TIRO-996018 format. One line per 8 residues: number of its first residue (from 1); for each residue z, y, x negated of C-alpha. Coordinates in nm, 3 decimals. Layout:
<rs>
NUM	Z/Y/X  ...
</rs>
This chain:
<rs>
1	-2.441/-11.567/22.440  -2.164/-11.354/22.590  -2.230/-10.983/22.647  -1.875/-10.857/22.594  -1.981/-10.498/22.660  -2.025/-10.592/23.028  -1.698/-10.788/23.057  -1.431/-10.681/23.303
9	-1.064/-10.735/23.225  -1.062/-11.059/23.426  -1.354/-11.187/23.217  -1.166/-11.121/22.893  -0.853/-11.293/23.029  -1.057/-11.603/23.121  -1.259/-11.609/22.797  -1.131/-11.891/22.574
17	-1.244/-11.720/22.251  -1.073/-11.393/22.347  -0.748/-11.572/22.429  -0.763/-11.763/22.100  -0.803/-11.432/21.915  -0.509/-11.273/22.101  -0.279/-11.564/22.029  -0.414/-11.632/21.676
25	-0.506/-11.987/21.764  -0.753/-12.219/21.593  -1.041/-12.300/21.580  -1.178/-11.960/21.467  -1.313/-11.725/21.729  -1.675/-11.755/21.839  -1.954/-11.580/21.652  -2.035/-11.361/21.956
33	-1.677/-11.237/21.985  -1.644/-11.192/21.607  -1.949/-10.963/21.597  -1.830/-10.770/21.903  -1.483/-10.717/21.755  -1.638/-10.590/21.431  -1.835/-10.333/21.629  -1.540/-10.244/21.857
41	-1.228/-10.266/21.637  -1.014/-10.068/21.882  -1.152/-10.257/22.187  -1.279/-10.096/22.507  -1.069/-10.022/22.813  -1.135/-10.353/22.988  -1.040/-10.549/22.676  -0.730/-10.334/22.627
49	-0.608/-10.419/22.978  -0.671/-10.789/22.924  -0.506/-10.779/22.581  -0.193/-10.606/22.710  -0.168/-10.857/22.995  -0.210/-11.161/22.770  0.032/-11.032/22.508  0.305/-11.017/22.773
57	0.231/-11.372/22.885  0.313/-11.512/22.538  0.223/-11.867/22.635  -0.153/-11.864/22.675  -0.363/-11.853/22.991  -0.157/-11.772/23.298  -0.164/-12.023/23.582  -0.270/-11.776/23.845
65	-0.576/-11.780/24.068  -0.864/-11.569/23.943  -0.894/-11.380/24.270  -0.520/-11.307/24.267  -0.540/-11.175/23.911  -0.835/-10.958/24.006  -0.624/-10.811/24.284  -0.349/-10.724/24.035
73	-0.591/-10.560/23.793  -0.758/-10.376/24.080  -0.417/-10.254/24.192  -0.365/-10.110/23.845  -0.681/-9.901/23.880  -0.617/-9.793/24.238  -0.266/-9.683/24.148  -0.408/-9.413/23.926
81	-0.687/-9.313/24.162  -0.449/-9.274/24.455  -0.180/-9.085/24.264  -0.204/-8.782/24.497  -0.086/-8.998/24.785  0.197/-9.162/24.595  0.470/-8.904/24.659  0.678/-8.844/24.970
89	0.771/-8.505/25.109  1.093/-8.500/24.911  0.898/-8.548/24.587  1.016/-8.902/24.516  0.757/-9.152/24.415  0.673/-9.424/24.665  0.694/-9.785/24.563  0.355/-9.954/24.565
97	0.330/-10.239/24.817  0.196/-10.493/24.569  0.157/-10.863/24.638  0.465/-11.057/24.543  0.429/-11.251/24.222  0.646/-11.502/24.051  0.658/-11.737/23.752  0.416/-11.676/23.472
105	0.219/-11.420/23.675  0.522/-11.191/23.678  0.421/-11.060/23.338  0.149/-10.853/23.498  0.426/-10.639/23.646  0.484/-10.514/23.293  0.125/-10.398/23.271  0.125/-10.239/23.613
113	0.476/-10.109/23.553  0.352/-9.927/23.245  0.085/-9.764/23.459  0.344/-9.681/23.726  0.569/-9.522/23.462  0.299/-9.285/23.345  0.201/-9.206/23.703  0.557/-9.099/23.778
121	0.603/-8.892/23.465  0.266/-8.738/23.396  0.064/-8.772/23.718  -0.256/-8.837/23.520  -0.606/-8.918/23.638  -0.724/-9.278/23.619  -0.920/-9.199/23.301  -0.613/-9.040/23.147
129	-0.398/-9.336/23.244  -0.638/-9.585/23.088  -0.657/-9.366/22.782  -0.277/-9.368/22.752  -0.279/-9.745/22.786  -0.544/-9.778/22.518  -0.362/-9.550/22.278  -0.033/-9.725/22.336
137	-0.190/-10.059/22.246  -0.357/-9.910/21.944  -0.026/-9.768/21.832  0.138/-10.107/21.870  -0.118/-10.314/21.681  -0.372/-10.086/21.515  -0.392/-9.735/21.381  -0.707/-9.528/21.399
145	-0.739/-9.206/21.202  -1.028/-8.966/21.248  -1.095/-8.670/21.021  -1.204/-8.381/21.244  -1.133/-8.121/20.975  -1.368/-7.970/20.719  -1.195/-8.121/20.416  -1.089/-8.460/20.282
153	-0.763/-8.608/20.411  -0.549/-8.871/20.242  -0.425/-9.177/20.431  -0.172/-9.424/20.291  -0.219/-9.778/20.421  0.064/-10.028/20.487  0.022/-10.184/20.139  0.033/-9.838/19.973
161	-0.342/-9.839/19.911  -0.489/-9.491/19.958  -0.793/-9.374/20.153  -0.954/-9.034/20.101  -1.131/-8.988/20.433  -1.420/-8.745/20.448  -1.493/-8.515/20.745  -1.654/-8.672/21.054
169	-1.526/-9.013/20.948  -1.271/-9.254/21.088  -1.077/-9.555/20.969  -0.894/-9.822/21.171  -0.644/-10.073/21.036  -0.351/-10.291/21.135  -0.009/-10.133/21.144  0.110/-10.411/20.912
177	-0.095/-10.630/20.678  0.085/-10.951/20.774  -0.207/-11.194/20.756  -0.393/-11.356/20.469  -0.620/-11.055/20.423  -0.596/-10.678/20.450  -0.868/-10.554/20.688  -0.995/-10.201/20.748
185	-1.282/-10.070/20.962  -1.467/-9.759/20.843  -1.712/-9.524/21.008  -1.852/-9.252/20.783  -1.743/-9.198/20.422  -1.424/-9.267/20.231  -1.289/-9.336/19.883  -1.055/-9.634/19.856
193	-0.793/-9.680/19.585  -0.674/-10.034/19.655  -0.345/-10.178/19.533  -0.419/-10.506/19.356  -0.305/-10.822/19.533  -0.493/-11.140/19.426  -0.325/-11.336/19.707  -0.442/-11.102/19.981
201	-0.801/-10.971/19.952  -0.883/-10.624/20.084  -1.172/-10.619/20.332  -1.362/-10.316/20.462  -1.600/-10.352/20.757  -1.865/-10.082/20.804  -2.180/-10.100/21.012  -2.375/-10.412/20.908
209	-2.182/-10.468/20.585  -1.849/-10.597/20.456  -1.680/-10.518/20.122  -1.429/-10.755/19.963  -1.202/-10.656/19.672  -0.871/-10.763/19.521  -0.772/-10.430/19.371  -1.009/-10.155/19.266
217	-1.137/-9.807/19.353  -1.467/-9.739/19.522  -1.653/-9.515/19.765  -1.833/-9.618/20.081  -2.096/-9.397/20.246  -2.186/-9.539/20.584  -2.263/-9.279/20.848  -2.409/-9.432/21.160
225	-2.735/-9.235/21.167  -2.814/-9.259/20.794  -3.107/-9.479/20.690  -2.906/-9.634/20.409  -2.549/-9.723/20.319  -2.394/-9.703/19.972  -2.102/-9.858/19.790  -2.013/-9.695/19.456
233	-1.754/-9.852/19.226  -1.526/-9.639/19.010  -1.307/-9.916/18.868  -1.286/-10.292/18.906  -1.525/-10.525/19.087  -1.653/-10.528/19.446  -1.843/-10.788/19.648  -2.072/-10.659/19.924
241	-2.188/-10.887/20.205  -2.416/-10.859/20.504  -2.193/-10.927/20.807  -2.371/-11.250/20.891  -2.307/-11.384/20.541  -1.946/-11.268/20.547  -1.888/-11.450/20.874  -2.024/-11.771/20.716
249	-1.798/-11.727/20.412  -1.494/-11.658/20.628  -1.544/-11.946/20.869  -1.685/-12.216/20.639  -1.543/-12.120/20.295  -1.897/-12.152/20.158  -1.864/-12.044/19.795  -2.242/-12.053/19.754
257	-2.264/-11.726/19.946  -2.145/-11.476/19.690  -2.263/-11.140/19.816  -2.380/-10.863/19.583  -2.130/-10.806/19.301  -2.100/-10.458/19.151  -1.864/-10.330/18.885  -1.752/-9.993/18.752
265	-2.027/-9.728/18.739  -2.256/-9.943/18.952  -2.360/-9.891/19.310  -2.545/-10.085/19.576  -2.768/-9.934/19.841  -2.850/-10.112/20.165  -3.162/-10.005/20.353  -3.103/-10.058/20.723
273	-3.472/-10.086/20.813  -3.551/-10.360/20.562  -3.199/-10.512/20.539  -3.237/-10.517/20.160  -2.984/-10.453/19.883  -3.061/-10.260/19.566  -2.813/-10.248/19.278  -2.830/-9.947/19.046
281	-2.616/-9.735/18.815  -2.430/-9.442/18.973  -2.575/-9.096/18.920  -2.301/-8.973/18.685  -2.124/-9.266/18.514  -1.775/-9.198/18.381  -1.598/-9.341/18.076  -1.373/-9.618/18.208
289	-1.231/-9.754/17.883  -0.890/-9.592/17.836  -0.913/-9.628/17.457  -1.242/-9.440/17.428  -1.261/-9.063/17.385  -1.566/-8.836/17.377  -1.492/-8.763/17.009  -1.566/-9.128/16.936
297	-1.939/-9.068/16.987  -2.007/-8.910/16.648  -2.220/-9.141/16.435  -2.349/-9.122/16.076  -2.579/-9.396/15.950  -2.420/-9.625/16.206  -2.597/-9.950/16.300  -2.762/-9.909/16.639
305	-2.608/-10.235/16.757  -2.261/-10.085/16.700  -2.358/-9.764/16.882  -2.485/-9.951/17.186  -2.179/-10.174/17.188  -1.960/-9.864/17.186  -2.147/-9.723/17.485  -2.123/-10.054/17.671
313	-1.749/-10.070/17.615  -1.693/-9.709/17.716  -1.890/-9.715/18.042  -1.868/-10.082/18.137  -2.247/-10.102/18.167  -2.454/-10.379/18.014  -2.732/-10.268/17.775  -3.004/-10.527/17.731
321	-3.200/-10.499/17.404  -3.377/-10.736/17.167  -3.134/-10.769/16.875  -3.420/-10.855/16.640  -3.586/-10.521/16.718  -3.278/-10.321/16.621  -3.150/-10.539/16.334  -3.228/-10.270/16.072
329	-3.179/-9.962/16.289  -2.917/-9.699/16.209  -2.867/-9.357/16.363  -2.694/-9.031/16.285  -2.616/-8.831/16.594  -2.358/-8.614/16.769  -2.328/-8.757/17.122  -1.987/-8.622/17.218
337	-1.956/-8.455/17.559  -2.302/-8.572/17.662  -2.348/-8.759/17.992  -2.442/-9.124/17.958  -2.808/-9.071/18.043  -2.839/-8.793/17.786  -2.674/-9.012/17.522  -2.938/-9.276/17.588
345	-3.221/-9.019/17.584  -3.111/-8.886/17.244  -3.090/-9.237/17.099  -3.435/-9.327/17.231  -3.591/-9.016/17.076  -3.440/-9.101/16.738  -3.568/-9.460/16.732  -3.890/-9.423/16.935
353	-3.759/-9.630/17.222  -3.761/-9.621/17.600  -3.509/-9.736/17.856  -3.496/-9.802/18.227  -3.225/-9.902/18.469  -3.277/-10.228/18.654  -3.025/-10.412/18.869  -2.735/-10.202/18.745
361	-2.818/-10.254/18.377  -2.985/-10.050/18.101  -3.297/-10.221/17.969  -3.402/-10.077/17.631  -3.736/-10.139/17.459  -3.741/-10.041/17.089  -4.081/-10.005/16.922  -3.975/-9.883/16.581
369	-3.670/-9.743/16.404  -3.878/-9.528/16.170
</rs>
């Protein structure tokens, strides 16, 4: 098992799975690298250096001795550390006496040249230089937005989907959604309003979980130090996977692994300690049926079956009840402008019933209509 957190740039360059990921080659990347990339979507400094080098090669692994490549990468670091000694008395920048390189290895000049350019212009520290390099790569391939304000900010993604990012949260995504899927990495909390595209699923990675949708709106709460994570659906349908299951689905196309499916006004909670999912109804369900108005909830001697069907249609929530128990039940009630739970409470008082919410559904037990 590779510990990518301890890799140096040379290790990333020589890692077959990392090169395959950079050049989008098959077979799919290794499980170890996949998990590491999920946890480090913007890569660390060593990986950024290796990535920039390989991207300039364009033709796979360079045919250059490992020790020689290490010298080139080491020169990149030393260039920044020795910046105070890089100017002559007249103020002109000295040329670094680097080892001559030719052929495919010449591409590393582009990497070191980038460092040299920033040394000349900005005279940064080595940390600043590596930071510039990292940000430049992120700008080229990925975008990371962090909300350091005290209010929600709106972010428009490349496909015109919108993200309402909460304070102390960040989101990372590709500059263009050119592949078969649209992928986003989230830390913290955000509301997503996803443009529907059945041919290109929308994927959100956050902590130990993955959300897959085609087009819907939902909220994710996934702060790193919280004991639980939540996904709350406003409209449409969402599939929630543990990352291990998602990796199996993605790499093997195993349709038997379906994840937890939640729909409008449902939510799923994931307890980190037990690694268990629990599907429930959101705290304040909203009417999702565009044809239903609050004034429609005025009933006079209306069959209970029709009342419950109306509520199901309005809120998109399944109500499970024994139809034989309510066959002769009618109610007269004014339920307009009442929250869903209060509507159900009023009905239960009228017909001597009880209800509970289990697995994102309303389970109603009717004793008598009299």
